[in-house]
Residue, then its C-alpha position, 0 to 999 in steps of 0.5 A: m481537477t475542476e472545482e467540481e471534481s476536486a470537491k468530490f475527489w478529496p473526501l474520497y481520497n481521504e477515505y482511501r488514504a485512511e484505509a491505505g494507512k491501516l495497511s501501512d500500519r500492518a507493514v510496519a508491524m511486520i517489519k518490526d516482527y521481522a527485525a525482532n526475529y532476524e537473528k533467530m529466524t526459523d522456517e516457521k517464522a519465515r513462512d508466517l512472515l511470507k504469508q503476511q506479506l502476500q496477504l498484505e499485497e493482496d489487500r493493497m490490490k483489493l483496496r486499489k481496485s475497489y477505489a478505482g471505480k469510486f474515483e471514476k465516478v467523480m472524475p474522468a478515467k484519464k485523471v484516475a489513471r494519472y492519479y494511480q500512476i503517481e501513487n504507484k511511483l510514490d509507493t515504489a520509491v517508499q518500497y525501494e527505500a525500505a528494501t535497501s535498508i532491510p537485510l535478506v533472510q539468512 
């Protein structure tokens, strides 16, 4: 990034990460809820957790979409695309780690 891009990007990035952090907190709470109910999972609880998961994924996508335009206002689209690629790779690695340690619903 150029110095000018950096000066505009980092405050916006910090704002974005704060919003993403709230979504991560929801994900952690959902995992804890799943763990607490794993042994006695009911269809009703499974339905609720699925609904929460789908809403969380939708909210993550809304956040990414809303910030893509904001990031493009402070740096070129190619750099924004690269940033989102890097973020996607990091998110995928974290999700993989979680997926390997969370058992499937019985």
